[in-house]
C-alpha positions in Angstrom: 17.1 -32.5 -9.8 16.0 -28.9 -9.3 13.0 -27.8 -11.3 13.9 -25.2 -13.9 11.4 -22.6 -15.0 11.0 -22.1 -18.7 11.2 -18.6 -20.1 7.4 -18.1 -20.0 7.3 -19.1 -16.3 10.1 -17.0 -15.1 9.0 -14.1 -13.0 9.8 -10.6 -14.2 12.1 -8.4 -12.2 10.5 -7.0 -9.1 9.4 -3.4 -9.4 9.7 -3.3 -13.2 6.1 -2.3 -13.7 6.3 0.4 -11.1 9.5 1.7 -12.6 7.8 1.8 -16.0 4.9 3.7 -14.6 7.2 6.4 -13.2 9.3 6.5 -16.4 6.3 6.9 -18.7 3.9 9.0 -16.6 6.4 11.2 -14.8 9.8 11.3 -16.6 8.7 11.1 -20.2 6.2 14.1 -20.0 8.9 16.2 -18.3 11.5 15.2 -21.0 8.9 16.0 -23.6 8.3 19.4 -22.1 12.0 20.1 -22.0 12.5 19.1 -25.6 9.6 21.3 -26.8 10.7 24.3 -24.6 14.2 24.1 -26.0 12.9 23.7 -29.5 10.9 26.9 -29.0 14.1 28.7 -27.9 16.1 27.4 -30.9 13.3 28.3 -33.4 13.1 31.8 -31.9 16.8 32.7 -32.1 18.6 30.5 -34.5 21.5 32.9 -34.9 22.7 31.9 -31.4 23.1 28.2 -32.4 25.7 26.5 -34.6 23.3 24.0 -36.2 19.7 25.4 -35.7 18.0 23.2 -38.3 19.4 19.8 -37.1 19.0 20.9 -33.5 15.4 21.7 -34.0 14.7 18.4 -35.9 16.4 16.4 -33.1 14.4 18.2 -30.4 11.0 17.9 -32.1 11.7 14.2 -33.0 12.6 13.6 -29.4 9.3 15.1 -28.2 7.3 13.1 -30.7 9.0 9.8 -29.9 8.6 10.4 -26.2 4.9 11.1 -26.7 4.7 7.8 -28.7 6.3 6.1 -25.7 3.7 7.5 -23.3 0.8 6.5 -25.6 2.2 3.0 -26.2 2.7 2.4 -22.4 -0.8 3.8 -21.7 -2.1 1.3 -24.2 0.0 -1.6 -22.7 -1.2 -1.0 -19.2 -4.7 -2.0 -20.0 -3.4 -5.6 -20.4 -1.7 -5.5 -16.9 -4.3 -6.9 -14.5 -4.7 -9.4 -11.7 -7.3 -11.9 -10.7 -8.5 -9.4 -8.1 -9.0 -6.8 -10.8 -11.2 -9.2 -12.7 -13.1 -10.2 -9.6 -13.7 -6.5 -8.8 -15.0 -5.9 -12.3 -17.0 -9.1 -12.9 -17.7 -10.3 -9.4 -21.2 -8.9 -9.4 -22.1 -10.3 -12.9 -24.4 -13.4 -12.5 -22.7 -15.4 -15.3 -19.3 -15.0 -13.6 -20.7 -15.9 -10.2 -22.4 -19.0 -11.5 -19.2 -20.4 -12.9 -17.5 -23.1 -10.8 -14.3 -21.8 -9.3 -12.1 -24.2 -11.3 -13.7 -23.0 -14.6 -13.5 -19.4 -13.5 -9.8 -19.8 -12.8 -9.2 -21.5 -16.2 -10.9 -18.8 -18.1 -9.0 -16.2 -16.2 -5.7 -18.0 -16.9 -6.4 -18.1 -20.6 -7.3 -14.4 -20.7 -4.3 -13.5 -18.6 -1.8 -15.3 -20.9 -3.1 -13.4 -23.9 -3.1 -10.1 -22.0 0.4 -10.7 -20.7 1.8 -11.3 -24.2 0.1 -8.1 -25.4 1.4 -6.1 -22.4 4.9 -7.3 -22.9 4.9 -6.5 -26.6 3.5 -3.0 -26.2 5.6 -2.3 -23.0 8.7 -3.3 -25.0 7.7 -0.9 -27.8 7.2 1.9 -25.3 10.5 1.2 -23.6 12.3 1.3 -27.0 10.6 4.6 -27.9 11.5 6.1 -24.5 15.2 5.1 -24.9 15.2 6.5 -28.5 13.6 9.7 -27.3 16.2 10.1 -24.5 19.0 9.7 -27.0 17.5 12.2 -29.5 17.0 14.6 -26.6 20.6 14.3 -25.5 21.8 14.9 -29.0 19.5 17.8 -29.4 20.7 19.4 -26.2 24.3 18.8 -27.2 23.7 20.5 -30.5 21.9 23.4 -28.9 24.9 23.9 -26.6 27.4 24.2 -29.5 28.0 27.9 -29.9 27.6 29.8 -33.1 30.4 32.0 -34.4 28.7 35.1 -32.8 28.0 33.5 -29.4 29.9 34.5 -26.4 31.4 32.0 -23.9 32.6 29.6 -26.6 34.6 27.4 -24.3 31.9 26.9 -21.7 29.3 25.9 -24.2 31.6 23.5 -26.0 32.5 21.8 -22.7 28.9 21.6 -21.7 27.9 20.3 -25.1 30.7 17.7 -24.9 29.6 16.6 -21.5 26.0 16.1 -22.7 27.2 14.3 -25.8 29.4 12.0 -23.7 26.6 11.2 -21.3 24.3 10.5 -24.3 26.9 8.1 -25.8 27.1 6.4 -22.4 23.3 6.1 -22.3 23.4 4.6 -25.8 25.9 2.0 -24.7 23.9 1.2 -21.6 20.7 0.8 -23.7 22.7 -1.5 -26.1 23.9 -3.6 -23.2 20.4 -3.9 -21.8 19.0 -5.0 -25.2 21.8 -7.5 -25.6 21.2 -8.9 -22.1 17.5 -9.2 -22.8 18.0 -10.9 -26.1 20.5 -13.3 -24.8 18.4 -14.2 -21.8 21.0 -13.2 -19.2 19.9 -12.9 -15.6 20.7 -10.1 -13.2 
């Protein structure tokens, strides 16, 4: 009979932490800057936009939620560490050196379990904020592209706005699928 790992023992997907680092410390700041830049454009010339108020709210909300995602992930990463990290930090401390290796490993294992739970909780919060921020940004961009009555190039802006809206809806469906898969415990 093959040994089955319970949910707590299953390894996480390879590369997930590296992907999160890129998403939260490269992509999220760029998306935040884009949202705030476009919000500045909308606030400065609202007559060129069909729905300047809702557009501005969506863009600012997107920026704030993306900033929250960055902060939550930054907080979560303090709980992502290895035995080597602990050794590097505590290896020179006399009390740590005097512990027998078995006791040192047991103490580390206890701390690691607590830290991993905290990391997963706050990493999940940050991922949810990131996803919500992207959806809000997509809706804000789609609204910004909808032309006002006085705007020129009506058709091009409507098509571009429709494409962004469709892509945002697809992103929402993808996020829903990922959340469903995570909650149901499905494997890749």
